[in-house]
C-alpha positions in Angstrom: 110.1 175.5 103.6 110.5 172.2 105.6 114.3 171.7 103.4 114.3 175.0 104.7 114.0 174.8 108.1 115.9 171.4 108.2 119.1 173.4 107.5 118.4 176.2 110.1 117.9 173.8 112.8 120.7 172.1 111.9 122.9 175.4 111.7 120.9 176.1 115.2 122.8 172.8 117.1 126.1 173.9 114.9 127.1 177.4 116.5 125.0 176.0 119.8 127.7 173.3 120.5 130.1 176.0 120.8 129.1 176.7 123.7 127.8 173.5 125.3 130.1 172.5 129.0 131.1 169.8 126.6 133.1 168.8 123.2 133.1 172.3 121.4 134.2 174.2 119.3 135.7 177.7 119.8 138.9 180.0 119.0 138.7 178.5 115.5 139.3 174.7 117.7 137.7 172.2 118.1 138.1 171.4 122.3 137.1 168.4 124.3 135.7 170.3 127.4 134.7 174.0 126.9 132.9 176.5 129.6 131.5 179.8 128.9 131.7 181.7 132.1 128.1 181.6 132.7 128.5 178.4 133.1 131.2 177.7 135.6 129.1 178.6 139.0 128.5 180.2 141.4 128.9 177.4 143.8 131.0 173.9 143.9 129.5 171.5 141.3 130.6 168.5 139.7 133.0 170.2 137.7 134.2 172.8 139.7 135.0 173.5 142.7 134.7 177.3 143.9 137.0 178.7 146.8 136.2 182.4 148.0 138.3 182.4 151.6 138.3 186.2 151.2 136.6 187.3 148.0 133.9 187.1 145.8 132.8 185.3 142.7 129.4 186.6 139.9 128.1 186.6 137.0 128.8 190.6 135.7 127.5 190.2 132.0 126.1 187.6 129.9 128.4 185.1 129.7 131.3 185.6 131.9 132.3 185.1 135.6 134.2 187.9 137.3 137.0 186.4 140.2 137.2 189.2 142.9 140.2 189.1 145.6 140.6 191.8 148.6 143.8 193.0 148.9 146.0 189.9 150.3 143.5 188.0 149.8 142.5 185.1 147.7 139.5 183.7 145.4 140.2 181.2 142.7 138.2 178.2 140.8 139.4 174.7 139.9 138.0 172.1 137.8 137.4 168.9 139.2 137.4 167.2 135.5 141.1 168.3 134.3 142.4 165.1 134.2 146.0 165.5 131.6 147.2 161.8 130.5 150.5 160.6 130.7 152.8 160.7 127.3 150.3 163.6 125.9 149.4 166.8 125.3 147.0 168.2 127.2 146.2 171.9 127.2 144.3 174.9 128.2 142.8 177.9 126.8 141.6 181.5 128.6 139.9 184.2 127.4 140.4 186.9 130.5 141.2 190.3 131.0 142.3 192.4 134.2 139.7 194.8 136.3 142.5 195.2 138.7 145.8 195.3 140.0 146.0 194.5 144.0 149.5 196.1 145.2 150.2 198.1 142.8 152.5 195.8 140.2 150.8 192.3 141.3 149.2 190.0 138.9 145.6 190.6 138.6 144.7 186.9 138.9 146.5 183.4 137.5 145.9 180.7 135.7 147.6 177.5 137.3 148.3 174.4 135.2 149.2 171.1 136.7 150.0 167.6 136.4 150.5 165.5 139.5 153.1 163.4 137.5 155.3 166.4 135.5 155.0 169.3 137.8 152.9 172.4 136.9 153.8 176.5 136.1 151.1 179.9 136.9 150.7 181.9 134.4 150.7 185.5 136.3 148.7 188.7 134.2 150.0 191.7 135.3 150.1 195.6 134.3 150.7 195.4 130.8 152.8 191.4 130.7 152.7 188.5 131.6 155.0 186.6 134.1 155.4 182.7 134.8 156.0 180.8 137.5 157.7 177.4 136.4 161.3 175.3 137.5 163.6 178.7 136.6 161.7 180.4 139.2 159.4 183.3 138.6 160.2 184.8 135.4 158.7 188.8 134.9 158.4 190.7 131.9 158.1 187.7 129.5 155.7 189.3 127.4 154.5 192.5 126.8 150.4 192.4 126.6 147.6 194.8 127.8 145.7 192.4 129.8 143.2 195.2 130.6 141.5 193.9 127.5 140.2 191.0 126.8 143.1 188.5 125.1 143.1 184.6 124.8 146.0 182.7 127.5 147.0 179.3 126.0 149.3 176.9 127.8 150.4 173.4 125.9 151.9 170.8 128.6 153.9 167.9 127.2 153.9 164.8 129.4 156.5 163.1 128.2 159.2 166.2 128.7 157.6 168.2 131.7 157.6 171.0 129.4 155.4 173.6 128.7 154.9 176.5 125.5 152.4 179.1 126.0 150.6 181.6 123.5 149.2 184.7 123.2 146.2 185.2 120.6 148.4 184.3 118.5 147.7 180.1 118.0 150.3 179.6 115.3 153.7 181.3 117.3 154.2 181.0 120.7 155.9 183.4 123.1 157.6 180.6 125.0 158.5 177.2 124.0 159.5 174.1 125.8 160.6 175.7 129.1 160.5 173.1 132.5 157.5 172.3 134.6 158.1 173.7 138.2 158.3 170.1 140.2 156.8 171.8 143.5 153.6 172.6 141.4 153.0 168.8 141.3 149.2 168.5 141.2 146.1 167.8 139.4 144.9 171.2 138.9 143.5 173.6 135.9 142.7 176.8 138.8 141.6 179.8 137.3 142.0 183.2 139.8 144.5 184.1 143.2 145.0 181.3 144.9 147.3 182.9 147.5 148.2 186.6 148.9 149.3 189.3 147.4 149.0 188.4 143.6 145.3 189.0 143.2 142.9 191.6 142.3 139.4 191.7 140.0 139.7 188.8 136.4 136.5 188.4 133.9 136.4 185.4 132.3 134.8 185.0 129.0 135.6 181.2 128.9 137.8 178.2 129.8 138.5 175.5 127.5 140.7 172.5 127.6 141.9 168.9 127.2 143.6 165.9 129.2 145.0 164.4 126.0 145.4 165.9 122.8 146.2 169.4 121.8 142.6 170.7 120.4 142.9 170.3 116.2 142.1 173.8 113.9 138.8 174.2 112.3 138.9 174.1 109.1 137.7 177.2 107.3 136.0 175.2 104.4 133.1 174.2 107.0 132.1 177.2 107.3 131.8 178.1 104.2 129.9 175.1 104.1 127.6 176.3 106.8 126.9 179.5 104.9 126.5 177.4 101.8 123.7 175.3 103.1 121.9 178.6 104.0 122.1 180.0 100.6 120.9 176.6 99.2 117.8 176.8 101.8 116.9 179.7 101.1 117.4 179.7 97.6 114.9 176.8 97.3 112.5 178.3 99.5 112.4 181.2 97.0 111.9 179.3 94.4 109.0 177.0 95.8 106.9 180.1 97.5 107.0 180.9 93.7 106.1 178.8 92.4 103.3 178.0 94.3 102.1 181.9 93.6 102.2 181.0 89.9 
């Protein structure tokens, strides 16, 4: 039984790390920083800055956080530990759905991924599609997706070429490749929410994950298989020991 308890404890630790606000596994990838919605605070702390000039921030379900901006208002949260490295591939990932769109077809929320040296971009979640703001201006109807359902959006920067790529759900196939960062957005910011008027609404986030220097690495599937085998082996050993004691 001691062996079984040991395996269970190890497995529990493995699963627990997937929700820790630190290096963790989420969406099948290793990340340096992972914050579930309930770990993103309602007030400013060492990891986040909360700005609610015209709106509210609340935890609505276990593990989620909702940003709700008024019409022509704003509410947003900035990461205080986002710091892209030079000549690197910092990457950010968001799982989010839109609850309400302000002003008809305007964005329900924006995902802002920026670098103070090379520029940045805004990913705009609109009704039935995504749009972007980069050095080409605003490109609407970039990719069709039901933004009212949870989807995973990943933005990968390249601080050597000052470009970015976007992935939606499928992390093997980008929907945008190597587009130029907006030089007018040269700030050190990773931001979720509505930073200005006419773009906000109500959005609920499950998690935010990011690496400051590298792309996330996929977790090999055999690792999960080994965990299952460990459970099975511990259970079998426990049954054998119980049977031996009864005999």
